[in-house]
N, C-alpha and C positions, 0 to 999 in steps of 0.2 A: 747173381749179377743182382745189385740192385737199382733198375732205371732211372728212380727220382734220384739218385748222386751219382749213378754212374760208375759204382765199384764193387769190384770184382772182391769176393770171399774165397779164397782159397785153402780149405781143411786138410792137413795131415793128420798120424796119430798123433802127432806131439804138440802142436800149433795151428793156428788159423792169420793168415798171412792177408789182408786186405790192401787193394791199390785201385787208386782212382784214376781211371782212365774211359777218353771217351764224352759223349752224352748223352744225356738222359731218352731220346727218341733212336738211339744208335742199337745194333743187335749184338749183344756176346760172342765170341768164336774163340776158339781153343785149336791149339796147334804145336808141334814141333816145328818150328820156323828154319832154323838152321840144323836138325838133326844133329841137334846135341845127346839126343834120348832123352831131353826133358821138354816137357809143353810148357808153351809160353801163351798170354792173352794176346786178344786185341777184337775187335768191331768191324762191322759193317756198316756203315752209314747208307739208309736206304738213297736221303734227297741226292742225293752223288753216286749210287751205285758203287761205291768206293770201299777197300779193303783195309783198315789200318792194323797192320802187324807187327805188334811191340816187340823189341829185342830182348834176350834174354839181360843182361842188363840192365834193363828199365830207362836207358837212356836217350833213345831214342826210335823211330819206328819206321818201316816200311809202307807205302801206301800202293795199291794198285786196283785200278779202276774197274771194273769187268762186271757184267749183267745189268739190268735193270732195277729201278727204285720199286718196283713191284715184287721183285726174286726174294728168295730167301736163302741167305750164305748155306753152304755146306763142303765139307773139306775132303778129302782122301791121300794118302802116301804113295807119293810116285814112286816108282821103281826108280829112275835117278834121280839122288838130289839136284837141285836149281842151285845156282848162287856161283859165286868164284871158288874152282877149286884148282888145288894142286896135289898133283899126286909124286908121290916118293917110288921108285919104279926099284927094282930086284934089290930091297933093303938088306942089306948084310949090317949094320951097324943102329947105332940110335942117333936118331933125329930130333930136331926143334925146330916149331915151326912160331913166329908173333904174329899176332895179326892187330890192328888198329884199327877202331868201329869210332865214327864221327856222328855227333847227333843230328838226326834231325825235328826240325823243329815245324809246325803250322803256319802257314802263312795267313795272315789276316789282314783286313784291308778296314778302312775307316768310311764311314757316312758321317757327312758336314752337314748338318740344317741349320737353317737361320731362317727367323721371321722377320716382317716388319711388324714396325706399332700395330697394334688392336688386334693381335692374336697369336698364335703358337702355333708350331709345328713339332712334334716328336718322333721320333725312329725309334725302332726296336729290331734286331740290337744297334748299338751304333758303330762296332765291333764285329766285324762281318769274317766268318774263317770263309776259305775259298769254295766256289761253289756253293756256298748258302744264299740265303734272303733275308730280306729286311724289307719292313715296311715302316712306310712314313705318313703320318696323319696331319693334315694343316685343323685347325680349329680357332674361327673367327670369334672376335668376342661378342658381346649384343649389343647389338646395331650396326655390325658390321659385316661387309661378305669377303670372302675369299675371289679374287680377282685376277691374279698370276700365279702361275706353279712354274721354276725355272730348275730343269735337271742337267746338271754339268753343261750348264752356260746355256740350254737351248729351253724355249719356251713349250708349255705343252700345254694340253688340254686340263684343265680343273675339273672337268669330269674325272679324270683319273683320280683322283684324290679320295680315299688313299694312296699313296702312290708304294709298288712294291719295286725294288730292285732284285733281280732275280740273277742267280747263277754268276755271284759276285766274284770278278778276277780282276777287280781295278780298285780304287778309292774313287769317290763319287761325293757330288756337293747338289744338293734341294735347300731352293729358297721360295720362301712363299710370301706374298704379298694382299695387302687388304683393303678396304675402303668401305666407307663410311655408308650406311645406307641412307638414302631419302628418299621418304615416303611424303606421299599426297594423301591427305584426308580424306578424299573422294574415291580412292581407291580400295580394292581388296585390302583387309589388314589380317594379320596373322594373330592367333593367342592361341592357347592351351586351357584343358579342363584337366586337373589334379582331381582323379577319384577319390584319392585316402582322404581330402578334405572338401571335396565336391567343392573346386573352387576355379572359378575362371578367371584367365589371366586375358585381360584385351590389351594388346601392342595399337597404341598408333605413332604418329610422326616425333610425337612430342611426350607421350606418357604412356604408361600402361596403367590399366585400371583392374583389382581385383573385385571379384565379387561372388558370394560364397551362396550356392542355390545346388537344392536337392540331396543326392546321399551319395554315397559312395559307389554303390552298384547300379546308379542311375546312367543314360549312354546323353552325351551334351549334343542338343541340337542349336542350330543356327536358324532364325529367320527375321523378316521384315512382318512383323504382327498385324500391322496396323496400316501399313503402305504408307509411313510417315519418309522412307528413305533410306532411314537407319536400320540399322538391324539390330534385334534384341536377342537375351537367351535364352533357353530353356532346355527340360532333360526329355526325355522317355524312361519309364520305370517299366521294365519286364516284367518285372513282377505282376503287374497289374495292366499291364500292357495299355498305358493311360500317357499322354503328352501332357506336359506341364510349360506351358506359354509364360513366361514371365512379362509386364507390360514393362514399357519406357520409362515408366517414374520410378520403377521398381517398390511399388506398394504393394501389385499382386500378380496375380496370375490365371489363365484360364486352364480348366482342365480337359483333355477329351480322350474318349479312351475309343481304342481303333486299333484292331490287328489284334497279335497273337504273343504270346510273352519269348516265342522264340524269333520273332521279326526283330528287323534291325531298321533304326530309323530312317526318313528321307525327306526332304525341305526342299519347296520348289514354288514358283508360281507359274500353277499347270494351264492357267489361261490369260496370262498377260497382264491383269488388273493391277500388276504394280503389288499386291500383297500376297506373301507366300503362303502355302498351303502345307499340311502333311501327307505324311505316308510310310509305306512301309514295305521292306524288301526281304520276301518270304524265301531263304534260300532252299528250302527242303524240295519248292517247286521251280525256284529261281523267277519269281513272278510278283512285279513290282503294282502294287495298290497303290494308285492315287486317289486321294480324296479332297473331294471339290463340291463342300456344303452338303447337300444330303446324295451327290452324286459319289461312285468307285469306278474309277477306269481301273481294269487289268490289262496288263502288258506281261508276257513272255520272254524275259532276254537274258543271256548269259547262262552261267552253271552256277551249280550250289554252292562252289568254294570260291566263288567270286564275289567281291564288297561293291555294292552298290555306289553312284555316283549321280551327281545333280549338277547339270549344267548349261546354261544358253550357248549352244555349239554354231549358233547360224544367227547370231545377233536381229532378232524377231519378238525379243522382248518376251516369251515363251522360255520356258526351261524343259530342255530334255533329258530321257534317261542316257545311263551307261552305267557300264562295269570294268573293275580294276581286279585283272587276273593275277595272283600274286605270283603262281607258280613261273609265269614267264615275262612278269612283269611288265605286262600289256594293259592298256588303256581302249576301251570301245566304245567310242562316243557314237552312238544311235541317230538318224536324223528321222525327220517327222514322216519319210517313208516307208521306213522299216532298214533302210539300208545303215551300215557304218562306218567310222572309221578308226582303224588303230593307231597305235602310237605307244612305242617300247620307250619304258624310261621308269628309272631305278632298279631296284632290288627287290627281292621276292619279300625282305622283311619291311619294308617300307611298308606308310599308310598313304592312303590317297588324297590330296589333299586339291580341290576345283575354285580357282576364283580367277576376276579380270584385275590379272597384274599392271596392265598398261592402261588402262580407263577407256577401250576402245570397244565396248558393248557387249565383248565375245568375251566369254571365260576360257581362261586356257588350267592346263593340267601342272601338277607338280606331287610331291612326293615329302612327307616327313620320317625321316629317319631316327627311329626311337632309341637306337642305341648312343646317337652323339646329343639329340633334341636340335634335331638341325632341319627347318625349311628348305626345300629347293623346289624353285618357281620358275616353270619353265617359260620360255619366250617363245613368239613365232616362228622366230627362225633358229628354234633348238639349242640356242644357249639356255642358260638359267641362272638366276642371282641363288646365294646361298643367305641363310641366317639360322642362328642357334639362338633358340630363346626357349624359356621354360626347361626342365628337368627330364630324366630317365622315367620311364613312366609316365608321363602324360600324354593326354590324346590330344591331337591338333583339332583348328577350329578355325574358320575363318569367315571372315563377314567387311562390312563398312561401319564401324564402331562411330 
């Protein structure tokens, strides 16, 4: 049995017969389903715990649901044959018996997907066998958000995107609606860093600016290096533990050696003076090292597998530390007294982002989903806006450009 093509190859002394039956995820089974002395083929479908027993003529099959999706199929010969039995009693002459069989076809259902302007929605598969599943993914065009998702005429949360129809037993519909994103030039804006070309792409309400700076192995950093209220770009070079802070005019940069090659760079205003400072997170000890002039503050917080994040959680003008724990998709926002708040948001493969999405002076959380190059910016009420920007493989950056 060849799973990739769901093909049985049956070899005898004189020939090999090939039969396509089932799907690539089925488990092959063999048995004499009708007691005629010849084995027939069949499959067991784990997703629905269903046996498909193909008849000898090859015109149909019988289905039996038995077991669970994690079971392995087995077979044995019963002492009494099952099925429709007619018994000739006290036979004293030749007899004839004629049997007619009808074909059994597998029931399928349709998923009808539709999208408004400025986005797409795709479902795989669109034709679904009984009991199987289909997943639908809505993607907004650049500059637009997914705002509404309707399933079978009923609105569902856009947080369910991608949406999965499970155990399908009827036809379904799904509709996605998109709306244009309106950005303020004073709020935190999104952007990306493309490692392969060392290119920053900075998105505002009206345009996208691209700047090449650094190398493909550098880590992008964003901060207000000169206190002018506008963020500039920079990079951290792990091989030399060096920060390169590009000036606002784009005519040069300042270098600062700090940390170690295995550290992760962080940027924040540690003293509330309006100018961002550098720092690192050391995964081996889960330690934040915050550099402020000639002084360095050390804070242990989180675990070695956490990812560092920096933000002003309490609107005091001073940035605090925090971590994003990918294993549980949990944000830990540490306060000035050493306690912390937790928020679960995103998935284990997302990258955390922090920014003031609503210009209230308090930074909010969000995630960037690398698989779709989509930003999810969470608001104070727990909802979020989505923006597709950049390409798969890009790294997210946030700042006031």
